[in-house]
C-alpha positions as CSV (number, residue, x, y, z in Angstrom):
1,M,135.0,-130.6,262.9
2,K,138.9,-129.8,263.9
3,D,139.9,-128.1,260.8
4,I,136.3,-125.9,261.6
5,I,136.7,-125.1,264.9
6,D,140.4,-124.1,264.4
7,K,139.3,-121.9,261.4
8,V,136.6,-120.0,263.7
9,L,137.6,-116.6,265.3
10,P,136.0,-115.3,268.6
11,N,133.0,-113.2,268.6
12,P,132.4,-109.3,270.5
13,A,131.3,-111.5,273.6
14,H,133.7,-113.9,273.2
15,K,136.0,-110.5,273.8
16,A,134.5,-108.6,275.8
17,L,133.9,-111.6,278.7
18,A,138.3,-111.8,278.4
19,K,138.8,-108.2,278.5
20,F,136.6,-107.4,281.4
21,N,138.5,-111.4,283.2
22,V,135.2,-112.3,284.1
23,P,135.3,-115.9,284.8
24,V,133.8,-118.3,282.1
25,I,132.0,-121.6,282.9
26,T,131.2,-122.9,278.7
27,M,130.3,-126.2,277.8
28,N,131.7,-125.4,274.1
29,I,134.4,-127.7,273.1
30,D,135.7,-125.2,270.4
31,G,138.0,-123.2,272.4
32,L,136.5,-119.2,271.7
33,H,137.4,-118.6,275.0
34,K,141.5,-118.6,275.4
35,K,141.5,-117.3,271.6
36,A,139.9,-114.2,272.7
37,G,141.8,-114.6,275.7
38,S,139.9,-115.7,279.1
39,K,142.4,-116.5,281.4
40,D,139.9,-117.9,284.4
41,L,137.6,-120.9,282.3
42,I,136.0,-123.8,283.0
43,E,136.1,-125.6,279.9
44,I,133.8,-127.9,281.4
45,H,133.0,-130.2,278.3
46,G,136.5,-130.4,277.5
47,N,138.1,-129.3,274.3
48,L,139.5,-130.6,271.6
49,E,143.4,-129.5,271.9
50,N,144.8,-132.5,273.3
51,V,144.2,-136.4,273.2
52,Y,145.1,-139.1,275.7
53,C,145.8,-142.8,275.9
54,P,143.4,-144.0,278.5
55,K,146.4,-147.1,279.3
56,C,149.5,-145.2,279.1
57,K,147.7,-141.9,279.9
58,N,150.1,-140.3,277.8
59,V,148.6,-137.0,276.7
60,Y,149.3,-135.6,272.8
61,D,148.3,-132.9,270.9
62,F,144.6,-133.6,268.9
63,N,146.6,-133.6,265.7
64,V,148.4,-136.7,266.2
65,V,145.3,-138.2,265.3
66,R,145.3,-137.4,261.7
67,K,148.4,-139.4,261.3
68,S,147.4,-142.9,263.6
69,I,144.2,-142.8,266.0
70,K,146.2,-145.2,268.1
71,C,148.9,-144.2,270.6
72,P,152.1,-144.1,269.2
73,H,153.7,-145.7,272.7
74,C,151.0,-149.0,273.3
75,N,148.6,-149.1,270.1
76,L,145.8,-148.6,272.1
77,V,143.0,-146.0,270.6
78,L,143.2,-142.3,271.6
79,E,140.3,-140.8,274.0
80,T,139.2,-137.2,273.2
81,N,139.1,-134.8,275.8
82,V,135.6,-134.2,275.1
83,V,132.9,-135.2,277.7
84,L,129.8,-136.9,275.7
85,Y,126.1,-137.9,276.9
86,G,126.8,-141.0,279.7
87,D,129.9,-139.3,280.5
88,Q,131.1,-138.1,283.7
89,I,131.7,-134.4,283.8
90,A,135.4,-134.3,285.4
91,K,134.9,-130.1,285.7
92,Y,131.7,-130.7,287.4
93,E,132.9,-129.8,291.6
94,D,134.9,-126.6,289.9
95,A,132.5,-124.9,288.3
96,I,130.3,-125.7,291.3
97,N,132.4,-124.2,293.7
98,L,132.7,-120.8,291.1
99,I,129.2,-120.3,291.1
100,R,128.8,-120.4,294.3
101,S,131.4,-117.8,295.2
102,A,129.8,-115.5,292.6
103,D,127.9,-112.5,292.8
104,E,125.9,-113.2,289.1
105,L,125.6,-115.9,287.1
106,L,125.2,-114.5,283.6
107,V,124.2,-117.5,281.3
108,I,124.8,-116.6,277.7
109,G,123.4,-118.2,274.6
110,T,122.2,-121.5,275.6
111,S,119.2,-123.6,274.5
112,F,119.0,-125.4,277.7
113,Y,118.9,-128.6,275.6
114,T,121.1,-130.1,278.0
115,S,120.9,-130.8,282.0
116,T,124.6,-129.4,282.4
117,S,123.4,-126.2,281.8
118,S,120.0,-126.1,283.6
119,N,121.6,-127.3,286.8
120,M,124.3,-124.7,287.1
121,V,121.3,-122.1,286.9
122,H,119.6,-123.8,289.6
123,I,122.5,-124.1,291.7
124,A,123.2,-120.7,291.4
125,N,119.5,-120.1,292.2
126,L,120.3,-122.7,295.5
127,Y,123.3,-120.1,296.5
128,G,120.8,-116.9,295.9
129,V,123.7,-115.9,293.0
130,K,121.7,-113.4,291.0
131,V,121.2,-115.1,287.1
132,T,121.3,-113.2,284.3
133,I,120.2,-114.8,280.4
134,I,121.4,-113.8,277.5
135,N,120.5,-115.7,274.9
136,K,119.5,-113.8,271.3
137,K,122.0,-111.4,269.8
138,A,124.5,-112.3,273.1
139,E,127.6,-110.9,270.8
140,E,126.0,-107.4,270.5
141,K,124.4,-107.8,273.9
142,V,126.4,-109.2,276.7
143,P,129.3,-106.5,275.6
144,I,127.2,-104.0,276.3
145,Y,125.6,-105.3,279.3
146,L,129.3,-105.6,280.9
147,N,130.2,-102.0,280.1
148,E,127.1,-101.3,282.1
149,L,127.7,-103.2,284.7
150,L,131.5,-101.6,285.2
151,N,130.1,-98.4,285.1
152,R,127.5,-99.2,287.3
153,N,130.1,-100.8,290.1
154,K,132.4,-97.1,289.4
155,V,129.3,-95.5,290.3
156,N,128.7,-97.6,293.8
């Protein structure tokens, strides 16, 4: 999976979010928002950039596992920086705080298959944050939406 992810490029939606400096909370582990240039980014389910040793806490570039899945320092099996089912989401509170301070939550390209995305929408609703969902043709619609939003804000 890492080889595939490394070859994939951001689509126009990723690029538009980065261009307009939209803070991003993503459940994807593909790193496409970083590749697009997003700076204010919460990768709520982690990424495949690093692995770490649960014993000595050393962090390594993911590619170290191509040689061995064990820590070079203490020989324990390395862990990924990815949230799996049943794991706690370390950056959950960061995501809530970002949503709570937002004017609008733009939900893009989610199936709502996991509870995380549904919970984020619910939290936005609790705090009175406008929720806009763009799932179909997001790579086309997001750049248009953000341009229109920018133009509306210039008028106001």
